[in-house]
Backbone as CSV, one residue per row, in Angstrom:
resi,resn,N_x,N_y,N_z,CA_x,CA_y,CA_z,C_x,C_y,C_z
1,MET,16.878,-20.084,13.468,17.004,-18.819,12.759,17.486,-19.035,11.325
2,LEU,18.107,-20.175,11.060,18.600,-20.417,9.704,17.475,-20.430,8.677
3,HIS,16.331,-20.971,9.037,15.198,-20.971,8.111,14.738,-19.543,7.834
4,ILE,14.750,-18.706,8.842,14.338,-17.312,8.654,15.315,-16.597,7.732
5,VAL,16.595,-16.907,7.847,17.594,-16.330,6.946,17.245,-16.683,5.504
6,ASP,16.859,-17.922,5.268,16.485,-18.357,3.923,15.261,-17.592,3.415
7,VAL,14.270,-17.417,4.289,13.062,-16.683,3.901,13.407,-15.223,3.587
8,VAL,14.269,-14.618,4.397,14.685,-13.231,4.156,15.408,-13.123,2.810
9,GLN,16.249,-14.086,2.503,16.934,-14.068,1.202,15.928,-14.159,0.059
10,ASN,14.854,-14.920,0.244,13.784,-14.955,-0.762,13.170,-13.571,-0.927
11,SER,12.948,-12.880,0.192,12.378,-11.528,0.145,13.311,-10.574,-0.585
12,VAL,14.592,-10.695,-0.347,15.577,-9.843,-1.022,15.537,-10.118,-2.526
13,ARG,15.519,-11.405,-2.900,15.451,-11.760,-4.330,14.154,-11.266,-4.973
14,ALA,13.099,-11.129,-4.160,11.811,-10.627,-4.666,11.788,-9.102,-4.727
15,GLU,12.961,-8.477,-4.518,13.130,-7.026,-4.628,12.315,-6.247,-3.602
16,ALA,12.190,-6.798,-2.401,11.479,-6.097,-1.330,12.232,-4.827,-0.947
17,LYS,11.489,-3.795,-0.673,12.072,-2.547,-0.175,11.962,-2.475,1.348
18,THR,10.974,-3.183,1.901,10.772,-3.265,3.351,10.580,-4.728,3.726
19,ILE,11.296,-5.147,4.775,11.144,-6.500,5.300,10.911,-6.383,6.802
20,GLU,9.829,-6.994,7.247,9.467,-6.975,8.666,9.548,-8.393,9.226
21,ILE,10.316,-8.529,10.301,10.484,-9.819,10.964,9.898,-9.695,12.365
22,THR,8.995,-10.595,12.697,8.391,-10.618,14.033,8.595,-11.997,14.632
23,ILE,9.097,-12.023,15.848,9.258,-13.278,16.579,8.515,-13.123,17.892
24,GLU,7.596,-14.059,18.158,6.782,-14.006,19.366,6.936,-15.301,20.149
25,GLU,7.318,-15.163,21.407,7.384,-16.319,22.296,6.274,-16.176,23.327
26,ASP,5.361,-17.129,23.300,4.252,-17.167,24.244,4.564,-18.287,25.241
27,LEU,5.130,-17.916,26.372,5.586,-18.902,27.352,4.413,-19.624,28.016
28,ARG,3.319,-18.905,28.223,2.157,-19.516,28.886,1.522,-20.615,28.039
29,ASN,1.475,-20.399,26.732,0.846,-21.364,25.830,1.853,-22.233,25.083
30,ASP,3.134,-22.083,25.414,4.200,-22.915,24.841,4.247,-22.818,23.321
31,ARG,4.198,-21.589,22.800,4.225,-21.387,21.350,5.346,-20.418,20.981
32,LEU,5.920,-20.638,19.828,6.893,-19.738,19.226,6.419,-19.462,17.813
33,LYS,6.232,-18.186,17.508,5.763,-17.795,16.184,6.786,-16.868,15.555
34,ALA,6.988,-17.033,14.265,7.862,-16.144,13.514,7.154,-15.768,12.225
35,THR,7.250,-14.490,11.894,6.623,-13.978,10.675,7.642,-13.145,9.913
36,VAL,7.706,-13.359,8.612,8.508,-12.511,7.733,7.548,-11.972,6.688
37,GLN,7.473,-10.657,6.622,6.559,-10.018,5.669,7.364,-9.039,4.827
38,ASP,7.102,-9.046,3.521,7.824,-8.131,2.636,6.868,-7.462,1.661
39,ASP,7.395,-6.455,0.977,6.620,-5.760,-0.054,7.226,-6.024,-1.435
40,GLY,7.773,-7.221,-1.595,8.412,-7.592,-2.861,7.408,-7.919,-3.953
41,MET,7.886,-8.649,-4.960,7.088,-8.950,-6.150,5.837,-9.765,-5.858
42,GLY,5.887,-10.590,-4.821,4.742,-11.425,-4.505,4.605,-12.590,-5.471
43,MET,3.625,-13.430,-5.192,3.379,-14.626,-6.010,1.885,-14.778,-6.235
44,ASP,1.550,-15.421,-7.334,0.135,-15.715,-7.565,-0.264,-16.960,-6.770
45,GLU,-1.548,-17.252,-6.729,-2.062,-18.387,-5.941,-1.450,-19.716,-6.371
46,LYS,-1.233,-19.869,-7.660,-0.661,-21.114,-8.179,0.759,-21.319,-7.632
47,MET,1.546,-20.274,-7.616,2.913,-20.362,-7.102,2.904,-20.620,-5.594
48,VAL,2.020,-19.948,-4.861,1.925,-20.162,-3.413,1.576,-21.624,-3.120
49,ALA,0.687,-22.197,-3.902,0.288,-23.590,-3.701,1.450,-24.549,-3.950
50,ARG,2.379,-24.173,-4.809,3.501,-25.048,-5.160,4.749,-24.779,-4.331
51,ILE,4.772,-23.724,-3.548,5.996,-23.289,-2.868,6.539,-24.319,-1.874
52,SER,5.701,-25.186,-1.369,6.148,-26.214,-0.420,6.712,-27.453,-1.116
53,ASP,6.693,-27.471,-2.430,7.226,-28.586,-3.206,8.743,-28.431,-3.329
54,PRO,9.529,-29.394,-2.831,10.982,-29.256,-2.883,11.544,-29.250,-4.305
55,PHE,10.759,-29.678,-5.276,11.243,-29.698,-6.652,10.770,-28.493,-7.446
56,MET,10.294,-27.494,-6.738,9.887,-26.249,-7.356,10.798,-25.140,-6.859
57,THR,11.368,-24.400,-7.767,12.177,-23.249,-7.410,12.119,-22.243,-8.540
58,THR,12.306,-20.984,-8.215,12.363,-19.951,-9.244,13.807,-19.680,-9.656
59,ARG,14.742,-20.283,-8.954,16.158,-20.090,-9.276,16.513,-20.838,-10.556
60,THR,17.469,-20.283,-11.280,17.952,-20.944,-12.484,19.254,-21.691,-12.216
61,THR,19.845,-21.487,-11.054,21.134,-22.105,-10.738,20.998,-23.531,-10.233
62,ARG,19.803,-23.922,-9.797,19.570,-25.294,-9.364,18.086,-25.617,-9.522
63,LYS,17.780,-26.898,-9.534,16.422,-27.339,-9.850,15.571,-27.659,-8.630
64,ILE,16.124,-27.498,-7.434,15.336,-27.759,-6.231,15.387,-26.556,-5.309
65,GLY,14.351,-26.411,-4.508,14.280,-25.340,-3.523,13.826,-25.917,-2.203
66,LEU,14.754,-26.178,-1.311,14.419,-26.879,-0.082,14.086,-25.973,1.095
67,GLY,14.329,-24.687,1.004,14.147,-23.792,2.144,12.763,-23.846,2.762
68,ILE,11.749,-23.539,1.995,10.369,-23.517,2.509,9.903,-24.927,2.886
69,PRO,10.122,-25.945,2.046,9.689,-27.293,2.451,10.330,-27.768,3.759
70,LEU,11.609,-27.474,3.968,12.261,-27.883,5.208,11.735,-27.097,6.403
71,PHE,11.462,-25.820,6.205,10.911,-24.983,7.274,9.534,-25.509,7.675
72,LYS,8.716,-25.838,6.681,7.383,-26.376,6.945,7.476,-27.709,7.677
73,ALA,8.370,-28.582,7.235,8.540,-29.887,7.880,9.008,-29.719,9.322
74,ALA,9.915,-28.765,9.561,10.395,-28.518,10.924,9.260,-28.051,11.821
75,ALA,8.418,-27.159,11.314,7.289,-26.661,12.100,6.307,-27.793,12.416
76,GLU,5.963,-28.564,11.407,5.003,-29.645,11.609,5.553,-30.720,12.541
77,ALA,6.864,-30.958,12.498,7.480,-31.941,13.396,7.455,-31.470,14.843
78,CYS,7.251,-30.174,15.038,7.215,-29.583,16.388,5.814,-29.093,16.731
79,ASN,4.798,-29.828,16.254,3.392,-29.508,16.552,3.017,-28.099,16.116
80,GLY,3.509,-27.689,14.961,3.233,-26.351,14.454,2.758,-26.379,13.019
81,SER,2.889,-25.223,12.374,2.413,-25.088,11.000,3.136,-23.933,10.316
82,LEU,2.970,-23.878,9.012,3.525,-22.789,8.207,2.461,-22.334,7.226
83,GLN,2.259,-21.034,7.134,1.304,-20.472,6.177,1.991,-19.377,5.366
84,ILE,1.636,-19.336,4.091,2.147,-18.292,3.206,0.965,-17.621,2.534
85,THR,0.971,-16.296,2.578,0.001,-15.522,1.813,0.795,-14.562,0.937
86,SER,0.307,-14.368,-0.264,1.037,-13.527,-1.200,0.107,-13.069,-2.305
87,ALA,0.486,-11.980,-2.937,-0.236,-11.497,-4.104,0.765,-10.772,-4.997
88,PRO,0.670,-10.970,-6.299,1.592,-10.296,-7.209,1.566,-8.783,-7.003
89,GLY,2.751,-8.209,-6.886,2.879,-6.766,-6.713,2.599,-6.270,-5.312
90,GLN,2.215,-7.161,-4.402,1.876,-6.731,-3.045,2.749,-7.346,-1.973
91,GLY,3.584,-8.311,-2.330,4.484,-8.895,-1.348,4.011,-10.229,-0.824
92,THR,4.768,-10.716,0.150,4.535,-12.045,0.696,4.634,-11.998,2.209
93,ARG,3.821,-12.836,2.854,3.870,-12.992,4.309,3.975,-14.474,4.610
94,LEU,5.035,-14.848,5.315,5.222,-16.220,5.759,5.128,-16.224,7.269
95,ALA,4.260,-17.074,7.801,4.088,-17.204,9.250,4.288,-18.655,9.630
96,VAL,5.112,-18.876,10.634,5.397,-20.223,11.096,5.201,-20.287,12.599
97,GLU,4.745,-21.439,13.074,4.505,-21.597,14.502,5.037,-22.954,14.941
98,PHE,5.615,-22.975,16.141,6.181,-24.183,16.732,5.678,-24.339,18.157
99,GLN,5.703,-25.574,18.658,5.609,-25.771,20.099,6.973,-25.352,20.633
100,ARG,6.991,-24.328,21.455,8.244,-23.729,21.916,9.149,-24.729,22.624
101,SER,8.587,-25.573,23.461,9.385,-26.490,24.272,9.708,-27.809,23.573
102,HIS,9.269,-27.965,22.342,9.489,-29.237,21.654,10.980,-29.526,21.536
103,ILE,11.350,-30.750,21.824,12.767,-31.139,21.843,13.440,-30.978,20.474
104,ASP,12.674,-31.063,19.400,13.239,-30.963,18.057,13.241,-29.545,17.485
105,ARG,12.708,-28.568,18.242,12.698,-27.199,17.731,14.110,-26.625,17.762
106,MET,14.525,-26.107,16.629,15.847,-25.492,16.558,15.869,-24.217,17.390
107,PRO,16.989,-23.914,18.031,17.077,-22.669,18.812,17.090,-21.450,17.898
108,LEU,16.708,-20.320,18.456,16.717,-19.084,17.679,18.133,-18.632,17.347
109,GLY,19.079,-18.959,18.204,20.463,-18.570,17.943,20.714,-17.104,18.259
110,ASP,21.675,-16.537,17.614,22.112,-15.162,17.849,21.236,-14.191,17.060
111,LEU,20.106,-13.820,17.639,19.181,-12.911,16.946,19.835,-11.579,16.602
112,ALA,20.506,-10.981,17.564,21.119,-9.668,17.329,22.147,-9.748,16.205
113,GLY,22.983,-10.776,16.220,23.999,-10.932,15.179,23.393,-11.152,13.805
114,THR,22.339,-11.951,13.751,21.671,-12.215,12.475,21.024,-10.945,11.937
115,LEU,20.340,-10.216,12.807,19.700,-8.969,12.366,20.735,-7.949,11.921
116,LEU,21.834,-7.856,12.638,22.909,-6.933,12.252,23.453,-7.306,10.870
117,THR,23.598,-8.591,10.623,24.062,-9.045,9.307,23.104,-8.610,8.212
118,PHE,21.791,-8.756,8.446,20.805,-8.278,7.472,20.971,-6.780,7.224
119,LEU,21.095,-6.021,8.308,21.193,-4.562,8.204,22.369,-4.114,7.353
120,ILE,23.520,-4.729,7.566,24.709,-4.267,6.839,24.840,-4.899,5.452
121,THR,24.320,-6.112,5.296,24.412,-6.770,3.993,23.421,-6.166,3.002
122,TYR,22.242,-5.848,3.479,21.187,-5.289,2.621,20.780,-3.922,3.170
123,SER,21.716,-3.005,3.188,21.485,-1.706,3.835,20.488,-0.832,3.081
124,ASP,20.181,-1.165,1.825,19.208,-0.376,1.069,17.765,-0.782,1.383
125,ILE,17.594,-1.836,2.184,16.256,-2.299,2.559,15.861,-1.672,3.902
126,HIS,14.602,-1.350,4.036,14.058,-0.848,5.298,13.725,-2.067,6.158
127,TRP,14.370,-2.157,7.333,14.221,-3.305,8.225,13.394,-2.946,9.445
128,LEU,12.416,-3.783,9.727,11.608,-3.677,10.933,11.718,-5.004,11.659
129,PHE,11.939,-4.951,12.967,12.059,-6.167,13.752,11.281,-6.000,15.039
130,CYS,10.491,-7.002,15.357,9.736,-7.005,16.604,9.971,-8.337,17.290
131,TYR,10.385,-8.266,18.546,10.593,-9.479,19.342,9.729,-9.355,20.573
132,LYS,8.814,-10.325,20.748,7.876,-10.301,21.864,8.038,-11.556,22.702
133,VAL,8.020,-11.383,24.010,7.930,-12.502,24.934,6.793,-12.156,25.880
134,ASN,5.702,-12.903,25.742,4.460,-12.586,26.457,4.082,-11.134,26.177
135,GLU,3.979,-10.281,27.193,3.578,-8.893,26.956,4.765,-7.953,26.716
136,ARG,5.961,-8.430,26.927,7.151,-7.587,26.741,7.517,-7.551,25.262
137,GLU,7.987,-6.380,24.813,8.207,-6.210,23.385,9.398,-5.295,23.112
138,PHE,10.205,-5.676,22.134,11.288,-4.840,21.618,11.006,-4.612,20.141
139,VAL,10.981,-3.354,19.730,10.728,-3.010,18.335,11.925,-2.220,17.814
140,PHE,12.414,-2.624,16.657,13.546,-1.950,16.023,13.152,-1.553,14.615
141,ASP,13.418,-0.317,14.263,13.173,0.225,12.932,14.457,0.931,12.518
142,ASP,15.072,0.505,11.435,16.358,1.100,11.045,16.226,2.451,10.354
143,GLU,15.039,2.818,9.932,14.863,4.054,9.169,15.297,5.315,9.933
144,PRO,14.876,5.504,11.197,15.330,6.709,11.913,16.854,6.755,12.095
145,ILE,17.459,5.607,12.264,18.922,5.559,12.433,19.598,5.951,11.131
146,LYS,19.152,5.392,10.021,19.738,5.724,8.721,19.566,7.202,8.412
147,LYS,18.414,7.742,8.756,18.160,9.160,8.515,19.120,10.025,9.333
148,GLU,19.310,9.661,10.591,20.205,10.413,11.476,21.650,10.330,11.003
149,LEU,22.039,9.212,10.444,23.427,9.037,9.997,23.743,9.810,8.721
150,GLU,22.728,10.221,8.002,22.896,11.037,6.787,23.961,10.478,5.847
151,GLY,23.858,9.192,5.529,24.764,8.596,4.555,26.010,7.940,5.124
152,VAL,26.273,8.085,6.416,27.402,7.385,7.024,27.089,5.889,6.949
153,PRO,28.011,5.089,6.415,27.709,3.663,6.248,27.530,2.930,7.575
154,LEU,26.607,1.970,7.552,26.359,1.159,8.739,27.569,0.297,9.090
155,THR,28.471,0.124,8.142,29.666,-0.696,8.367,30.778,0.066,9.089
156,GLU,30.569,1.335,9.347,31.533,2.112,10.139,31.649,1.432,11.510
157,PRO,32.877,1.141,11.979,33.037,0.354,13.214,32.240,0.867,14.416
158,THR,32.188,2.175,14.633,31.430,2.679,15.786,29.931,2.476,15.593
159,ILE,29.467,2.585,14.355,28.050,2.373,14.053,27.711,0.894,14.239
160,LEU,28.577,0.019,13.750,28.375,-1.423,13.931,28.262,-1.788,15.404
161,ALA,29.179,-1.260,16.202,29.169,-1.559,17.644,27.890,-1.033,18.290
162,PHE,27.483,0.186,17.898,26.254,0.771,18.443,25.048,-0.090,18.095
163,LEU,24.926,-0.489,16.822,23.781,-1.290,16.386,23.754,-2.643,17.085
164,ARG,24.906,-3.278,17.185,24.983,-4.585,17.855,24.507,-4.463,19.310
165,GLU,24.985,-3.420,19.993,24.610,-3.211,21.395,23.125,-2.885,21.522
166,LEU,22.620,-2.033,20.647,21.204,-1.658,20.671,20.312,-2.889,20.485
167,LEU,20.630,-3.708,19.501,19.842,-4.905,19.240,19.928,-5.895,20.401
168,GLN,21.151,-6.131,20.886,21.312,-7.114,21.954,20.630,-6.667,23.234
169,GLU,20.776,-5.384,23.585,20.126,-4.881,24.804,18.609,-4.968,24.699
170,GLY,18.074,-4.627,23.510,16.620,-4.705,23.323,16.102,-6.123,23.461
171,ILE,16.797,-7.060,22.882,16.413,-8.481,22.966,16.547,-8.965,24.399
172,ASP,17.651,-8.592,25.074,17.882,-9.022,26.457,16.829,-8.472,27.411
173,GLU,16.347,-7.254,27.175,15.333,-6.661,28.047,14.002,-7.416,27.992
174,VAL,13.730,-8.024,26.851,12.467,-8.750,26.657,12.585,-10.194,27.143
175,THR,13.771,-10.764,27.035,13.989,-12.166,27.357,13.911,-12.368,28.876
176,PRO,13.123,-13.381,29.315,12.995,-13.612,30.754,14.275,-14.163,31.369
């Protein structure tokens, strides 16, 4: 999940207003797929072609950008792949696939906790999350919750507890 956190931070820096995270576990075919799609600034073809280069970064604070290259290397080391599609002004879509059972595949970790962190840290972003295991699916959209709260902050302790429970229960219902 750490690589996905890095990709999400890229989406935030690209000024995305909506970020959609999809994680699919296909137990029958031994595959794990993760997709992060945003509506941020996007990149031109030249930038997309260079994004896997560890010595290419858009940051001014350092001269290397290891997030995407390491994510790609991790996927390829686990019989998988990484693809990026993007267009200026239209956003970016990163899709990664792993052999689910591969011994070197990093665990997903605390999905509910990570998603909750995104929700409260970047509360001005519209978050969509889909977690699938075979045909079972949990879908989370924060927009109806934010609308119902009418400006009550997501960091309110009762709201935090509710969101954590909602996310964890949804993930647990899908997990075999």
